[in-house]
N, C-alpha and C positions, 0 to 999 in steps of 0.2 A: 331932259324930258321925262325919261322914266327912272323913278328912283327909289321904287319899292325895296325895303329890305329883305323881301322873299326872294328876290332874284340875284343871284352872283354877278359880279362885275364882268367877268368872262362870257358869261351867258347874255348880258345886256350889250357887250361889245360885239358878239357874234349876231345878235338880232339887228342891230344898227348896221352892221356891214352888209347883211342879206338886203335890208330895206335899200341901203344906198345903192348897192350894185343893181338891185331889181327895178329901183323906181318906184317901189310899192310893198306892198304885202299882201299878196293874193294867195290862191290855193297852193302853188308851186313852194311859195317862199315859206309856207307853213311847213310843207314836207320837209323842205331843206332845213329848216330849225329842228324839226324833231330829229331829222337823220343826225345832225350834228350833236345834239343833246344825248342821244343814243350811242355816240362815240365816247362820251365822257361819263354817263351814268348808266346804272342798272335801269330797267324798265321803269319802275315804280317812282325812282328818283327823276327820271327823264320827264315822266309824266307830270310830276310836281314842279319841276323847272318849266316845262311846256305851259302849264296852267298859269304860274306866276308871271310869265312873258306875256301872254295873251291877255290877261287880265290889266297888265300894265298898258299895253297897247291900247285896249278898249277904254280904260280910264283916261289915258292921254289924249283920246280924241273925243272924250266927253260922252262916251257911250258905254259906261260899264255894264249896262244891261245886256249888250252884244254878245259878253262872254258864254259860252256855252260848254259846260263841264262834260257831258258825254260825247259830244263830237271831237272835243280835245283829247281825252282820254283814249276813245277808240281809235282815232287816227294815228296817234303815237304807238298803239298796239300793233297796227297793220304795218307802219313803217318797221317796226322792231321785228315783226315776222318776215317780211321781205328782206330785211338786212340780214337776217340770220340764213337766209336760204341764198340769197343772190346779192352779196355784198361786193361791188367793184372797187372800192376803196376810196372813191370820191363821189360826192353827191351826183354831180353831173354824168358821171359813167353809171352810177346806181339807177337813176332815173331813166336813161336811156335804154337800159337792158329791157329788152321785150316783156320779160316776166313782170317788171316793176312798173311798166306803163300804164297798167289799170290803176294805180295809185293817184294819177292825175285826173282820174273821172271823179268828179265832186260827187257823184251819185252812188259810189261805190258801196257805201252804208245802206243803201236802200234795201240790198239784199238781205240785211241783218235786222233792220228795224222797220216797223211801219211808220208811216210819216207822222201819224198820229202821236205815237209815242214819242219818236225822236224829237219832235219839235215841242213836245209838252214842257209846261214850267218845270216839272219835276225832273226831266232830262237836262233842261237847261241848268238847273241848281246844283244837280249832283248826277253822280254815275247811275244809269240804269241798265240792266241787262237787257241785251237783245231780244225781240219778242217774235222774229221771224226765224233766225238761224244764228247760231252762236258764232262768235267772233273766232278765227283760228288763234291757237294758243301761242303766246309769245314765250313760254317757257322752254 
């Protein structure tokens, strides 16, 4: 199904396992994939792996235009920040921790981006810096 050379086989297997277990690939599953990638890679490489994974999923479903670069990179950064502060060793324990529950809110980025900028063609095609409030640093 997914065969891009941009994605490592172990990342592809992790993605398939998440989808198989959850029965789909919603917001929580996106967070779980980001969490897992951040356990294997530094943030920049995790963002690249996440981008490759989501591009493959979108293409496999015949909707490559659905991929959104800024959303992808920003969410990986937010998961990285939370992992650095409050990692409990597994994704399930991590996401159940009260400090990490806000990650489940899809509108979390609204505090950082105006809707106009976040859903612009420019933000979809490549990274754009927040125009409302900076994202917390993952460094």
